[in-house]
C-alpha positions as CSV (number, residue, x, y, z in Angstrom):
1,G,-9.5,-12.2,-5.9
2,R,-12.0,-14.6,-6.9
3,G,-9.8,-17.5,-7.6
4,V,-8.3,-20.4,-4.6
5,M,-5.2,-17.9,-4.3
6,S,-6.2,-14.7,-5.2
7,I,-5.5,-11.6,-3.4
8,G,-8.0,-8.9,-2.3
9,G,-11.7,-10.8,-3.0
10,A,-13.1,-14.1,-2.3
11,G,-10.1,-16.4,-2.3
12,V,-9.7,-18.9,-0.1
13,F,-6.2,-18.3,1.2
14,D,-6.3,-14.8,0.7
15,G,-5.8,-13.7,4.5
16,I,-2.7,-15.9,4.3
17,F,-1.3,-14.0,1.5
18,L,-2.0,-11.0,3.3
19,V,-0.5,-12.2,6.4
20,G,2.6,-13.3,5.3
21,I,2.4,-9.7,2.3
22,I,2.5,-7.7,6.2
23,S,5.1,-10.2,7.8
24,A,7.7,-10.2,5.1
25,L,7.0,-6.4,5.0
26,L,7.7,-6.2,8.6
27,T,10.5,-8.8,9.2
């Protein structure tokens, strides 16, 4: 997102959150 820690946009930690969510779903 557009926030610092939002998902799906220009957020700085979007990539980190997406990886975390995927890892949580896979493990």
